[in-house]
N, C-alpha and C positions, 0 to 999 in steps of 0.2 A: 221475351219468348215465354218465360215462366208465367207471366200474367195472363197471356192468351191461353196457355194450357189450363190454368186454373179456371178461366172463364168457360172453356170447353167442358171441363169436368162438372162444373155447376150446371151448365146447360144440359148435359147428359143425365145428371142425377135428378134434374127437375122434370124429366120426362119430355125433354125438348121443348120447354116453355120458350116461346118466341121472344118474350121479354128478356130472357137471359142469354139469348144467342149472341155470340161475339159479332161485332159490327164489321162492316167493310173496312173501316179505319183501323180497327184492331188487327185484322188480318194483314192489312197493308203494312202496318208497323212491324209485325212479325216477319213478313217476307223481307222488308227492308233490313231488319236486323240480321237475318240470315245472309243477305247479300253482302253486308259489311263484315261478316264474321271471318273472312279469309279461309273458310273451310273449303277444301278442294271439291267437295260435293255440294256446295251451296246451291248451284243451279237445280240439282235433283231435289234437294230438300225444299227449295222454294216451290217447285212444281208439285211436290207432295202436299204442301199447304194449300195450293190452288185447288187441288182435287178435294181436299177436306172442306174448303170453302163451298165448292159446288155441292158436295154431299150435304152440307148444312144450309143449302138454298141461299147462299150469299153470292150475288153476281159480282164478278171482277170488273174493274174499271181500268183506264189507261195507266193509272199509278201502279196497280197490281202487276200488269204486264211489263211496265218499265222496270219495276224492281226485280222481276224475274229475269229480264234481259240483263240487268246489271249483275245479278248473281252469276249468270252464265259467263258474262264478260270477265268478271273477276276470277272465275274458275278457268279462264283461258279457253273458253269454248264458244268462239264467235259464231260458228255454224248454228249451234242451238239457239243462241241469242237472236240470230236472224230468223230462224224458224218461229220463235215466239213473237217476233214483230209481225210476221205474216199471219199468225194465229190471231193477234190483236186486230189486224185489219179485216180479216175474214169475219171474226166475231162481231166487230162493229157493224159491218155490212149486213150481217144476219140478225142484228138486234140482240145479240147475246152479251154484248159489252156496252156500257153506257155510251151511246153515240153522241151525247151532248158535249162530251169532253174532247173527243177527237185526239189526234196526235199532238203531243206537246213538243216543244223544242228540246226538252229534256229527253224524251223518248228518242228523237232523232239523234241527239248527241250521244246517247248511250250506245246505240247500235254502231254509229260511226267510230266511237272510241273502242268498241269491242274489236273491230277489225284493225284499227290503228295500233293497238297494243301488240299486235302480232309482229310488227316491224319488218314485214316482207313486202316485196314489190307486188306480189299477188294479193296480199291483204289490202294494200293501198288501192289497187284496182277494184277490189270488191267493195270497199268503202265508197269509192267514187261512183260505181254503178248504182249503189243504193241511194246515194245523194242525188244523182240524176233522176232516179225514179221518184223520189220524194218531191223534188222540184217540179217534175212533170205533173204529179198529182195536184200540187199547189197551183200551178199555172192553169190547169184545166178545171180547177175548183172541184176536184173529185174528193168527196168526203168519205174517208174510210169508215 
């Protein structure tokens, strides 16, 4: 996290020289570190980094969204993780997210685990509903 913050400081001090702008990979590492931090506000922090990415003209990809979903899942907020999944799908269809990547098995696993961790019958039903939707998209060759 500190590394990316330093990169941002250098970028801003340079007058926003594109050569010094943090890369997508740097932002993704930062978001992933936040997700793994066990901070109860990890999901919110990860989304703040996403907004900072956009402000610096760095487009998110499926890894970005999957890491944000993971942050929400680890913060015990599966509803928000699911909302982020649908932002990813919508963004991909609108061309705002790298559409060449598509959904990964890790993305699907992350959202299903978010609900499974809740340990309730309702959360199991929710996970099953999402799984059926994902399978339907795959069967119909719908590319998010």
